C-alpha positions in Angstrom: 38.5 18.0 -13.9 38.8 14.6 -15.7 39.4 11.5 -13.6 42.2 9.1 -14.3 41.5 5.7 -15.7 39.5 3.3 -13.3 41.4 0.6 -11.4 41.3 -2.7 -13.2 43.3 -5.9 -13.1 44.8 -6.8 -16.5 45.8 -10.4 -15.9 43.4 -13.3 -16.0 42.8 -13.8 -12.3 43.2 -17.1 -10.5 39.4 -17.3 -10.2 38.8 -16.4 -13.8 41.2 -19.0 -15.0 39.4 -21.7 -13.1 36.2 -20.6 -14.7 37.7 -20.7 -18.1 39.3 -24.1 -17.6 35.9 -25.5 -16.6 34.1 -24.5 -19.8 33.6 -20.8 -20.3 36.7 -20.4 -22.4 35.3 -20.7 -25.9 36.4 -21.2 -29.5 39.6 -19.5 -30.5 40.7 -18.7 -27.0 40.6 -22.4 -26.1 42.5 -23.3 -29.2 45.1 -20.7 -28.4 45.5 -22.1 -24.9 45.9 -25.6 -26.2 48.4 -24.5 -28.8 50.4 -22.7 -26.2 50.4 -25.8 -24.0 51.5 -28.0 -26.8 54.3 -25.6 -27.7 55.5 -25.4 -24.1 55.6 -29.2 -23.8 58.4 -29.3 -26.4 60.8 -27.3 -24.3 59.1 -25.5 -21.5 62.0 -24.7 -19.2 61.7 -21.0 -18.4 65.0 -19.2 -17.8 65.1 -16.5 -15.1 67.4 -13.5 -14.5 67.5 -11.8 -11.1 68.3 -8.1 -11.1 68.8 -6.8 -7.5 69.9 -9.5 -5.1 68.8 -8.1 -1.7 66.2 -9.6 0.5 63.2 -8.8 -1.7 65.0 -10.0 -4.8 66.0 -13.2 -3.2 62.4 -13.7 -2.1 61.1 -13.1 -5.6 63.6 -15.6 -7.0 62.4 -18.1 -4.4 58.8 -17.6 -5.5 59.7 -17.9 -9.2 61.7 -21.1 -8.7 58.7 -22.5 -6.7 56.2 -22.1 -9.6 54.8 -25.2 -11.3 56.8 -26.4 -14.3 60.5 -26.5 -15.2 62.4 -23.2 -14.4 66.0 -22.3 -14.0 67.8 -19.3 -12.6 70.7 -18.7 -15.0 71.8 -15.1 -14.4 72.1 -12.6 -11.5 73.0 -9.0 -11.3 73.7 -6.5 -8.5 75.8 -3.5 -7.7 77.3 -5.0 -4.6 79.2 -8.4 -4.6 78.3 -9.2 -1.0 74.6 -9.1 -1.8 74.9 -11.2 -4.9 77.0 -13.8 -3.2 74.6 -14.1 -0.2 71.6 -14.4 -2.5 73.3 -17.0 -4.7 74.3 -19.1 -1.6 70.8 -18.9 -0.2 69.1 -19.9 -3.4 71.5 -22.6 -4.3 71.1 -24.2 -0.9 67.3 -24.3 -1.3 66.9 -25.1 -5.0 70.0 -27.0 -6.0 70.2 -27.6 -9.8 67.4 -25.1 -10.5 70.1 -22.4 -9.7 72.6 -22.6 -12.6 74.5 -19.3 -12.2 78.3 -19.8 -12.5 80.7 -16.9 -11.9 80.5 -16.1 -15.6 76.8 -15.2 -15.2 77.1 -13.3 -12.0 77.3 -9.7 -13.0 78.3 -6.6 -11.0 78.0 -2.9 -11.6 75.5 -0.3 -12.8 75.3 -2.0 -16.2 75.1 -5.5 -14.8 71.3 -5.7 -15.6 72.0 -5.5 -19.3 74.4 -8.5 -19.2 72.0 -10.6 -17.1 69.0 -9.9 -19.3 71.1 -10.8 -22.4 71.6 -14.3 -21.0 67.8 -15.0 -21.1 66.6 -13.0 -24.0 64.3 -13.4 -25.7 61.5 -15.2 -23.9 62.9 -15.4 -20.4 61.6 -13.9 -17.2 63.4 -10.9 -15.6 62.9 -10.3 -11.9 63.4 -6.6 -11.1 64.1 -6.0 -7.5 66.5 -3.1 -7.3 65.6 0.1 -5.5 62.6 1.9 -7.2 64.6 4.6 -8.9 66.0 2.1 -11.3 62.7 0.3 -12.2 61.7 2.3 -15.3 65.2 1.9 -16.9 65.4 -1.8 -16.2 61.8 -2.5 -17.2 62.3 -0.7 -20.5 65.5 -2.7 -21.2 63.8 -6.0 -20.4 60.8 -5.4 -22.6 63.0 -4.2 -25.5 64.9 -7.5 -25.1 61.6 -9.3 -25.5 61.5 -10.7 -21.9 58.6 -11.2 -19.6 58.8 -9.3 -16.3 58.1 -9.5 -12.6 58.8 -6.0 -11.1 58.8 -5.3 -7.4 57.2 -2.2 -6.0 57.6 0.7 -6.2 57.7 1.2 -9.9 59.1 4.7 -10.2 60.0 7.7 -8.0 58.8 10.6 -10.1 56.3 11.4 -12.9 58.8 11.0 -15.8 59.5 7.6 -14.4 55.8 6.7 -14.2 55.3 7.9 -17.8 58.3 5.7 -18.9 56.8 2.7 -17.2 53.4 3.3 -18.9 55.0 3.5 -22.3 57.0 0.3 -21.7 53.8 -1.4 -20.5 52.1 -0.5 -23.8 55.1 -1.9 -25.7 54.9 -5.1 -23.7 51.3 -5.5 -24.8 52.3 -5.1 -28.4 54.9 -7.8 -28.0 52.6 -10.1 -26.1 54.9 -10.1 -23.1 53.6 -10.8 -19.6 54.1 -8.4 -16.8 53.2 -8.8 -13.1 54.0 -6.2 -10.4 54.8 -6.8 -6.8 51.5 -5.4 -5.3 51.0 -8.8 -3.8 47.9 -7.6 -1.8 46.0 -7.7 -5.1 46.6 -11.5 -5.2 45.8 -12.2 -1.5 42.7 -14.4 -1.6 40.9 -13.0 1.4 41.5 -9.5 0.1 40.2 -10.4 -3.3 37.1 -11.8 -1.7 36.4 -8.9 0.6 36.9 -6.2 -2.1 34.4 -8.2 -4.2 31.9 -8.0 -1.3 32.4 -4.3 -1.0 31.9 -3.8 -4.8 28.7 -5.8 -4.5 27.4 -3.3 -1.9 28.0 -5.2 1.4 28.8 -1.9 3.3 26.8 0.4 1.0 28.3 3.3 -0.8 32.0 3.8 0.1 32.3 7.2 1.8 35.8 7.4 3.3 39.0 5.4 3.1 41.8 5.4 5.7 45.3 4.0 4.9 47.8 3.6 7.7 51.3 2.5 8.1 52.6 3.7 11.5 55.3 1.9 13.3 58.9 2.2 14.6 61.8 3.9 12.8 63.1 3.0 9.4 66.7 1.6 9.8 69.8 3.4 8.8 73.4 2.3 8.2 76.1 4.9 9.0 78.5 5.4 6.1 81.5 3.1 6.2 84.9 4.5 5.1 85.2 2.2 2.2 81.8 3.2 0.7 81.5 5.9 -1.9 78.7 8.4 -1.5 76.7 6.6 -4.1 77.1 3.2 -2.5 76.1 4.7 0.9 72.9 6.1 -0.5 71.9 3.0 -2.5 72.6 0.7 0.5 70.3 3.1 2.5 67.8 3.4 -0.3 64.8 3.7 2.0 66.3 6.9 3.4 67.0 8.9 0.3 64.1 10.3 -1.8 65.8 10.0 -5.2 66.2 6.3 -4.7 62.9 5.2 -3.1 60.6 8.1 -3.7 59.7 8.7 0.0 58.1 6.8 2.8 54.6 7.5 1.6 55.4 6.0 -1.8 57.6 3.0 -1.1 56.1 2.0 2.3 52.4 2.9 2.0 51.9 1.9 -1.7 50.1 -1.3 -0.9 47.5 0.2 1.3 47.1 3.3 -0.9 46.5 0.8 -3.8 44.0 -1.2 -1.8 41.9 1.9 -1.1 41.9 2.9 -4.7 41.0 -0.7 -5.6 38.0 -0.5 -3.2 37.0 2.8 -4.8 37.7 1.4 -8.3 39.3 4.8 -9.2 42.4 6.9 -8.7 42.4 10.2 -6.8 42.0 13.5 -8.7 43.9 15.7 -6.3 45.7 15.7 -2.9 46.9 18.1 -0.2 48.8 17.2 2.9 51.7 17.7 5.2 54.8 16.0 6.6 57.9 16.7 8.5 61.1 15.6 10.1 61.9 16.1 13.8 62.5 13.0 15.8 64.9 11.5 13.2 67.2 14.5 13.6 67.5 13.9 17.3 68.9 10.5 16.6 71.5 12.0 14.3 70.3 10.0 11.2 72.0 11.6 8.3 69.4 11.1 5.5 66.3 12.8 3.9 63.4 10.9 5.5 60.4 12.7 6.9 59.2 11.2 10.2 55.6 11.4 9.2 53.2 12.1 6.3 49.5 13.0 6.5 47.8 13.3 3.1 44.2 13.8 2.1 43.3 12.5 -1.3 40.1 13.3 -3.1 38.3 11.2 -5.7 36.2 12.5 -8.6 33.0 11.9 -6.7 34.2 14.0 -3.8 34.9 11.1 -1.4 38.2 11.1 0.4 41.2 8.9 1.2 43.3 9.9 4.2 46.8 8.4 4.3 48.9 8.5 7.5 52.5 7.3 7.5 54.8 7.6 10.5 57.9 5.8 11.7 58.7 6.9 15.2 59.3 4.8 18.3 57.0 4.8 21.3 53.9 5.9 19.3 50.5 4.3 18.5 50.9 1.9 15.7 48.6 0.4 13.1 49.1 -1.1 9.7 46.1 -1.5 7.4 43.1 0.1 5.8 39.7 1.1 7.3 36.9 1.7 4.9 33.6 3.4 5.9 30.5 2.8 3.9 26.9 4.0 4.3 25.9 0.7 5.8 29.0 -0.5 7.6 32.8 -0.6 7.6 35.7 -2.9 6.6 39.2 -3.4 8.0 41.6 -4.8 5.4 44.8 -4.3 3.4 48.4 -5.1 3.9 49.1 -5.8 7.6 45.6 -7.3 8.1 45.8 -11.0 7.5 42.1 -11.6 8.4 40.1 -8.8 6.8 36.5 -8.4 8.0 33.3 -6.5 7.3 31.3 -4.9 10.2 27.9 -3.4 11.0 28.2 0.3 11.7 31.3 2.4 11.8 33.1 0.6 14.7 35.1 -2.5 13.8 33.9 -4.4 16.8 34.2 -8.2 16.7 30.7 -8.5 18.0 29.5 -6.8 14.8 31.3 -8.9 12.2 29.1 -9.5 9.1 31.6 -11.3 6.9 35.1 -12.8 7.0 37.0 -15.1 4.6 36.6 -18.8 4.9 39.1 -21.1 3.2 42.8 -21.3 2.3 44.2 -17.8 2.2 47.1 -18.9 0.0 50.4 -17.1 -0.2 50.1 -13.9 -2.1 53.8 -13.6 -2.9 53.7 -17.1 -4.4 50.3 -16.6 -6.1 51.5 -13.5 -8.1 54.4 -15.5 -9.5 52.2 -18.5 -10.2 49.9 -16.1 -12.2 52.8 -14.8 -14.2 54.4 -18.2 -15.1 51.0 -19.7 -15.9 50.2 -16.8 -18.2 53.5 -17.4 -20.0 53.0 -21.1 -20.3 49.4 -20.9 -21.5 49.6 -17.5 -23.3 47.0 -15.9 -21.2 46.5 -12.1 -21.1 48.6 -10.7 -18.3 49.9 -7.1 -18.0 49.6 -5.3 -14.7 51.7 -2.3 -15.7 49.1 0.4 -15.8 47.6 -0.2 -12.3 51.2 -0.6 -10.9 52.2 2.7 -12.4 49.1 4.5 -11.2 49.5 3.0 -7.7 53.0 4.5 -7.7 51.7 7.8 -9.1 49.2 7.9 -6.1 52.2 7.8 -3.7 54.1 10.3 -5.7 51.2 12.6 -5.8 51.0 12.4 -2.0 54.7 13.2 -1.6 54.4 16.1 -4.0 51.5 17.6 -2.0 53.1 17.0 1.4 56.6 18.2 0.5 55.4 21.3 -1.4 52.5 22.2 1.0 50.3 22.7 -2.1 47.1 21.3 -3.5 48.2 19.2 -6.4 46.0 17.6 -9.0 46.6 14.3 -10.6 47.0 15.9 -14.0 49.6 18.4 -12.7 51.5 15.6 -10.9 51.6 13.2 -13.9 52.6 15.9 -16.2 55.5 17.0 -14.0 59.0 17.0 -15.7 60.8 17.1 -12.3 63.3 14.2 -12.2 64.7 13.2 -8.8 67.8 11.7 -10.4 68.6 13.3 -13.8 70.9 11.3 -16.0 70.4 8.1 -14.0 70.6 6.0 -17.2 74.3 6.8 -17.5 75.3 6.4 -13.9 78.4 4.4 -13.1 79.8 3.3 -9.7 82.0 6.5 -9.9 79.0 8.8 -10.4 78.0 11.4 -7.8 74.4 10.9 -6.5 72.0 13.8 -7.1 72.0 14.8 -3.4 75.1 15.6 -1.4 75.8 16.2 2.3 76.8 19.6 3.6 79.9 20.2 5.7 78.1 18.8 8.7 77.0 15.6 6.9 73.4 16.8 6.6 71.3 16.2 3.4 68.7 18.5 1.9 65.3 17.9 3.4 62.0 19.0 1.8 60.5 22.2 3.2 56.8 22.7 2.6 56.1 26.1 1.2 59.6 26.3 -0.2 60.5 23.1 -1.9 59.6 22.6 -5.6 58.2 19.1 -5.5 56.5 18.8 -8.9 
């Protein structure tokens, strides 16, 4: 069985850039950086378009507008007018003249992304923050319009979407476009430092990784009379598999990615389980499993165990635990102060390492990295590892929802689309899943469901 590509970061990191700027950047690379700076000095205002104006999109715009150098938000797009209006008011109040989005550049509808991207193409930055199902389509359109991209997680909901994202990333490289993905844990300074410690052997050989996201229930909005079925499902995107790809993908992706970063590889197969019980007793009309438990295997035989649960009144933990032959680590999203320990118990009396210094703001740092790469023409394309992180979550969903052992190759080669024809959806389209006469939606049944 061949292993997938190793994990690697494709942008010049904050640490690497500091090294380069103090003397290790040589010859032609230095001249290129100087040339890019000189060109940018002539007219270096970077135009921004926001696609998806919910809370995460508004946050991404806030970060983009807070980067060093002149920037301006000039276009916004969303399906829902209330979200666009709220986002515009929020950003305008904070950034004033940096937000220049008159009504003529506020676009609504399923094709609004095309109109917003046209306002900044070529050369602008597109912030993609719609629900994950739309990411491959919007990413492809942005790159084809010769725009740089920040794309929020998750990056696809099925294998055809992952393959589309990978192809688009390759095209971005050919066009020298910069791409950063919203796996902000990769840019959290304490996490960068502790992973480097692990890679240098601080806890010995990595034996087992444990990824957790267990907490209270995911919220749900009952359908309002004025909402179409499509609007209802998109507004509740975390609750419908075709829109967000499942809890183990969209909610565990950060800590799955961190474990794969620690291992410097992607899993070769997975098996697992999941189910829905408590959510039904609360009469939540959606598709969410209450819990997932997935065992991933790497090429060397070591394992990653992922546990996702969103049920009230249960034990909770949000983070990763790594066991090595000489010690252990607690780190990942949900762990602001990652640490290394002697032995297998993360006891504070056995701490062997913890970060010292300014932890920074990972949300801001990832945007600073993107805009700096644009201004200085530095290598920056995180598409492949973003797509593979999404594929890891999708692999876990496939295994749990089918009840089968699924290899990475089988999963990535799957032609099963969760939302066929999504490119041509309008606000009048019917979503790919429909409620029955009792208002219940189809829920995956292990051993029965075809999940890949």
